[in-house]
C-alpha positions in Angstrom: 17.4 -18.2 -41.6 16.8 -16.6 -38.2 13.5 -16.2 -36.4 13.2 -13.3 -33.9 10.0 -12.8 -31.8 9.5 -9.4 -30.2 6.9 -8.1 -27.7 5.4 -5.1 -29.4 2.9 -2.4 -28.7 0.7 -0.2 -30.9 3.7 1.3 -32.7 3.9 -2.0 -34.6 0.2 -2.0 -35.6 0.9 -1.5 -39.4 3.4 -4.4 -39.6 1.2 -6.6 -37.3 -1.9 -5.9 -39.5 -0.1 -6.7 -42.7 0.9 -10.1 -41.4 -2.5 -10.8 -39.9 -4.4 -9.8 -43.0 -2.2 -12.0 -45.2 -2.4 -15.0 -42.8 -6.1 -15.0 -42.3 -6.8 -14.0 -45.9 -5.0 -17.1 -47.1 -7.2 -19.5 -45.1 -10.2 -21.1 -46.7 -13.5 -19.1 -46.3 -15.4 -19.7 -43.1 -19.0 -18.9 -42.1 -19.1 -16.7 -40.2 -15.8 -15.1 -41.4 -12.9 -14.8 -39.0 -13.2 -11.7 -36.9 -9.6 -10.8 -37.8 -10.6 -10.1 -41.4 -12.7 -7.1 -40.1 -9.8 -5.5 -38.2 -8.1 -2.4 -39.7 -4.8 -0.9 -38.5 -6.6 1.2 -35.9 -8.4 -1.8 -34.4 -5.1 -3.7 -34.2 -3.5 -0.7 -32.4 -6.3 -0.7 -29.9 -5.7 -4.4 -29.2 -2.0 -3.9 -28.8 -2.4 -1.1 -26.2 -3.8 -3.6 -23.7 -1.0 -6.2 -23.1 0.8 -5.8 -26.4 1.4 -8.6 -28.8 4.1 -10.8 -30.4 5.6 -10.1 -33.8 7.8 -12.7 -35.3 10.3 -11.8 -38.0 12.2 -14.1 -40.3 15.6 -12.5 -41.3 14.1 -9.1 -40.2 10.9 -9.4 -42.3 7.6 -9.6 -40.3 6.2 -13.1 -40.6 4.0 -14.0 -37.7 1.7 -12.3 -35.2 -0.1 -12.9 -31.9 -2.3 -10.6 -29.8 -2.2 -11.0 -26.1 -5.2 -10.5 -23.8 -5.3 -11.0 -20.0 -8.3 -12.7 -18.4 -8.0 -13.2 -14.6 -5.0 -15.6 -14.2 -5.0 -16.7 -17.9 -3.3 -15.2 -20.9 -5.6 -15.5 -24.0 -4.0 -15.8 -27.4 -5.8 -14.0 -30.2 -5.1 -13.2 -33.9 -2.5 -15.9 -34.2 -1.2 -16.1 -37.7 1.8 -16.8 -40.0 2.3 -15.0 -43.3 1.9 -17.5 -46.2 5.5 -16.7 -47.4 6.9 -17.8 -44.0 4.9 -21.0 -43.3 6.7 -24.2 -42.8 9.8 -22.6 -41.2 8.9 -22.9 -37.5 7.4 -19.4 -37.0 4.2 -20.7 -35.4 6.2 -22.8 -32.9 8.4 -19.8 -32.1 5.3 -17.8 -31.4 3.9 -20.4 -29.0 7.3 -20.6 -27.1 7.3 -16.8 -26.8 3.6 -16.8 -25.6 4.6 -19.3 -22.8 7.4 -16.8 -21.8 4.9 -13.9 -21.9 2.6 -15.8 -19.6 5.1 -16.3 -16.7 3.1 -16.3 -13.5 -0.2 -17.1 -15.0 -1.8 -20.5 -14.6 -2.8 -21.2 -18.3 -2.8 -20.1 -21.9 -6.2 -20.0 -23.6 -6.9 -20.1 -27.4 -10.0 -20.4 -29.5 -9.9 -22.4 -32.7 -12.5 -22.9 -35.4 -14.0 -26.4 -35.5 -14.0 -26.3 -39.3 -10.1 -26.2 -39.2 -9.1 -29.6 -37.7 -5.5 -29.0 -38.7 -5.4 -25.9 -36.6 -6.8 -27.8 -33.6 -4.2 -30.5 -34.2 -1.4 -27.8 -34.1 -2.5 -26.6 -30.7 -2.8 -30.2 -29.4 0.8 -30.9 -30.5 1.8 -27.9 -28.4 0.3 -29.3 -25.2 -3.1 -27.6 -25.4 -6.2 -29.6 -24.4 -9.7 -29.1 -25.6 -11.9 -28.0 -22.7 -15.2 -27.0 -24.4 -17.0 -26.5 -27.7 -19.5 -23.8 -28.6 -20.0 -23.9 -32.3 -18.1 -22.8 -34.3 -15.4 -22.4 -31.7 -13.2 -24.9 -29.8 -11.6 -23.6 -26.6 -8.2 -25.1 -25.7 -6.1 -24.6 -22.6 -2.4 -25.2 -21.8 -1.6 -25.4 -18.1 1.5 -23.5 -16.9 3.6 -23.7 -13.7 2.9 -21.1 -11.0 5.5 -22.4 -8.5 9.3 -22.7 -9.0 12.0 -24.3 -7.0 14.9 -21.7 -7.1 18.3 -23.1 -5.9 20.3 -19.9 -5.7 20.5 -16.2 -6.3 21.4 -16.6 -10.0 18.3 -18.7 -10.6 16.2 -16.1 -8.7 17.4 -13.4 -11.0 16.7 -15.6 -14.1 13.2 -16.2 -12.9 12.8 -12.4 -12.3 14.1 -11.7 -15.8 11.6 -14.1 -17.4 8.9 -12.4 -15.3 10.0 -9.0 -16.3 9.7 -9.8 -20.0 6.0 -10.7 -19.4 5.1 -7.4 -17.6 3.7 -4.3 -19.2 2.8 -0.8 -18.1 0.2 -0.8 -15.3 1.2 -4.1 -13.9 1.6 -4.3 -10.1 3.8 -6.9 -8.4 3.4 -7.5 -4.7 6.4 -9.4 -3.1 6.0 -11.3 0.1 8.8 -13.1 2.0 10.9 -12.9 5.1 14.1 -10.9 5.6 16.7 -12.2 3.1 14.2 -14.2 1.2 15.3 -12.9 -2.2 12.7 -10.1 -2.9 15.3 -7.6 -4.1 17.2 -10.3 -6.0 14.0 -11.2 -7.9 13.4 -7.5 -8.6 16.9 -7.2 -10.1 15.9 -9.8 -12.6 12.6 -8.1 -13.3 14.5 -4.9 -14.0 16.9 -6.7 -16.4 13.9 -8.3 -18.2 12.3 -4.8 -18.5 15.6 -3.3 -19.7 15.7 -0.4 -17.3 18.5 1.9 -16.3 20.4 1.9 -13.0 21.3 -0.8 -10.5 18.3 -2.3 -8.7 19.0 -2.3 -5.0 16.9 -2.4 -1.9 15.0 0.9 -1.6 14.6 0.7 2.2 16.1 4.0 3.0 14.5 6.0 0.2 11.2 4.0 0.2 10.9 4.1 -3.6 13.1 4.3 -6.7 12.1 4.9 -10.4 14.3 3.1 -13.0 13.6 4.6 -16.5 13.5 2.3 -19.5 16.6 2.0 -21.7 14.3 1.5 -24.8 12.9 4.5 -26.5 9.6 4.6 -28.3 7.9 1.5 -26.8 6.4 2.7 -23.4 3.8 -0.1 -23.3 6.2 -3.0 -23.5 9.3 -1.3 -22.1 7.9 0.8 -19.2 9.9 2.2 -16.3 10.2 0.2 -13.1 9.0 1.6 -9.8 10.6 -0.3 -6.9 8.9 0.3 -3.5 9.8 -1.0 -0.1 6.7 -0.8 2.1 8.4 -2.1 5.2 8.6 1.3 7.0 5.4 2.7 5.7 2.7 3.3 8.3 -0.3 2.6 6.1 -2.1 2.9 2.8 -2.1 6.8 2.9 1.7 6.9 3.0 1.9 4.5 0.1 -0.6 6.5 -1.9 1.3 9.8 -1.2 4.7 8.6 -2.5 6.2 11.3 -4.7 7.1 9.3 -7.8 8.2 10.6 -11.2 5.7 8.4 -13.0 2.2 7.0 -12.4 1.3 3.4 -11.6 -0.5 3.2 -15.0 2.7 4.1 -16.9 5.1 1.8 -15.1 5.6 -1.7 -13.7 5.4 -1.3 -9.9 7.1 -3.8 -7.6 6.3 -3.4 -3.9 8.3 -5.4 -1.3 6.5 -6.0 1.9 3.4 -4.9 0.1 0.7 -7.4 1.2 -2.2 -5.6 2.8 -1.1 -2.2 1.5 -0.3 -2.2 -2.2 -3.6 -3.8 -3.3 -5.1 -0.3 -3.4 -2.8 0.7 -6.3 -4.5 -1.6 -8.8 -7.4 -4.0 -9.1 -5.1 -6.3 -11.1 -1.9 -7.5 -9.4 0.6 -10.3 -9.4 1.3 -11.7 -5.9 4.7 -13.3 -5.4 5.4 -15.3 -2.3 9.0 -16.5 -1.6 9.6 -19.3 0.9 12.6 -21.1 2.1 12.4 -24.5 0.6 14.1 -26.0 3.7 12.4 -25.3 7.1 14.4 -23.5 9.7 17.5 -21.3 9.2 19.7 -22.3 6.3 23.2 -23.4 7.2 25.8 -20.8 6.4 27.9 -23.2 4.4 25.1 -25.1 2.7 22.5 -24.5 -0.1 19.6 -22.2 0.7 16.9 -22.9 -2.0 13.6 -21.1 -2.3 10.2 -21.9 -3.5 8.6 -19.0 -5.4 4.8 -19.0 -5.9 3.1 -16.6 -8.3 -0.6 -15.8 -8.6 -2.5 -13.2 -10.7 -5.5 -11.4 -9.3 -7.7 -10.0 -12.0 -6.9 -9.3 -15.6 -6.4 -6.2 -17.7 
């Protein structure tokens, strides 16, 4: 048996709805009923257009679902369910692990559970969630996530970028800050790999911006193009706004190096990434040169 969890958009609404309806329909009746029972396929598609969702498949058959919702620097988990035919096989745990990956750069995961379902609350507690408040009939639980990483070398920087890339969707803006040689382009290479885009990601200094189309057809929400911008030589906000790109900010993931103080006009929601040398002073040419990478989300979508 194999479990595969995919980040999906509205094109997967029918399969997502089938799993969700079966999962919530199999639970004992609640008063008031779970909101998910009132969702049709169109409602699911609208939810998936925001940040997408996670669809777990067991041997290729849809078996688990989870809708993602951004709220400031948190990722809220909604419509979490496992089809009755797939329960007891680790699907729920696989969805939680994928949600942690999808939340890279955010400070916490948030979920609401029904207080009439103590077994559900116990599941979240086993997965490092902590109850923070109750407002009957709901229990709110949070799981704290790292927002700072110690990165020992370039390969680790690309790996972090790849995890970050898999968490990004169309419309996301990433603003990179760090000195010369800090690893901004290396991180962006990983982001491009996580997004699965075409072309080698290199420093765009001499062309200001490059657009890397997605290699994945039919899923523009979860596999958008990458717009890679170097704002080092831009004279101001007007020049950034006037860049002649082949795609809009709303349709792509936009990564701006040297963007602090300029790129914020592109979106009310952005991920700020600061890269610092972990060791003060210039690194020795023959020694390790680790970095500390800090990520912080401003606003949600």
